[in-house]
Backbone as a printed PyTorch tensor [residue, N CA C, xyz], in Angstrom:
tensor([[[-14.9510, -34.8950, -16.1390],
         [-13.9390, -35.9650, -16.1260],
         [-12.5560, -35.3640, -16.3640]],

        [[-11.6040, -35.8240, -15.5970],
         [-10.2520, -35.3080, -15.7440],
         [ -9.5870, -35.8720, -16.9990]],

        [[ -8.9480, -34.9980, -17.7520],
         [ -8.2540, -35.4210, -18.9700],
         [ -6.7640, -35.1220, -18.8390]],

        [[ -5.9480, -36.0580, -19.2430],
         [ -4.5020, -35.8760, -19.1550],
         [ -3.8810, -36.0940, -20.5340]],

        [[ -2.9890, -35.1950, -20.9490],
         [ -2.3380, -35.3420, -22.2420],
         [ -0.9410, -35.9220, -22.0450]],

        [[ -0.7090, -37.0790, -22.6420],
         [  0.5730, -37.7450, -22.4440],
         [  1.6440, -37.1500, -23.3500]],

        [[  2.8520, -37.6960, -23.2880],
         [  4.0050, -37.1990, -24.0300],
         [  3.7460, -37.1660, -25.5370]],

        [[  2.9690, -38.1190, -26.0260],
         [  2.7130, -38.2280, -27.4610],
         [  1.5610, -37.3460, -27.9050]],

        [[  0.9580, -36.6500, -26.9510],
         [ -0.1290, -35.7400, -27.2760],
         [ -1.4620, -36.4410, -27.4310]],

        [[ -1.5500, -37.6840, -26.9620],
         [ -2.8130, -38.4100, -27.0540],
         [ -3.6630, -38.1170, -25.8340]],

        [[ -4.9620, -37.9130, -26.0700],
         [ -5.8640, -37.6270, -24.9560],
         [ -6.3890, -38.9220, -24.3530]],

        [[ -6.3110, -39.0110, -23.0390],
         [ -6.8530, -40.1750, -22.3520],
         [ -7.3910, -39.7460, -21.0000]],

        [[ -8.2800, -40.5460, -20.4490],
         [ -8.8620, -40.2020, -19.1630],
         [ -7.8390, -40.4270, -18.0570]],

        [[ -8.0350, -39.7630, -16.9550],
         [ -7.1100, -39.8490, -15.8290],
         [ -6.9990, -41.2920, -15.3440]],

        [[ -8.1100, -42.0140, -15.3520],
         [ -8.1220, -43.4060, -14.9010],
         [ -7.2470, -44.2640, -15.8050]],

        [[ -7.2700, -43.9860, -17.1130],
         [ -6.4490, -44.7390, -18.0540],
         [ -4.9810, -44.4550, -17.8060]],

        [[ -4.6760, -43.1960, -17.4880],
         [ -3.2960, -42.8110, -17.1920],
         [ -2.7900, -43.5620, -15.9680]],

        [[ -3.6140, -43.5860, -14.9250],
         [ -3.2250, -44.2700, -13.6950],
         [ -3.0190, -45.7560, -13.9520]],

        [[ -3.8570, -46.3430, -14.7980],
         [ -3.7390, -47.7640, -15.1350],
         [ -2.4050, -48.0250, -15.8200]],

        [[ -2.0280, -47.1460, -16.7420],
         [ -0.7710, -47.3070, -17.4610],
         [  0.4090, -47.1320, -16.5150]],

        [[  0.3090, -46.1780, -15.5900],
         [  1.3820, -45.9470, -14.6230],
         [  1.5740, -47.1830, -13.7470]],

        [[  0.4670, -47.8120, -13.3690],
         [  0.5270, -49.0130, -12.5350],
         [  1.1790, -50.1530, -13.3050]],

        [[  0.8490, -50.2700, -14.5890],
         [  1.3990, -51.3420, -15.4130],
         [  2.8860, -51.1130, -15.6590]],

        [[  3.2630, -49.8490, -15.8890],
         [  4.6540, -49.5240, -16.1860],
         [  5.4960, -49.4730, -14.9260]],

        [[  4.8410, -49.1290, -13.8050],
         [  5.5440, -48.9210, -12.5440],
         [  6.1800, -50.1780, -12.0340]]])
């Protein structure tokens, strides 16, 4: 599973990152 570390250093799955980008976008 792809893992992405955000600006705050929190670990989340790539799918969660994409979901947040869609919400913020």
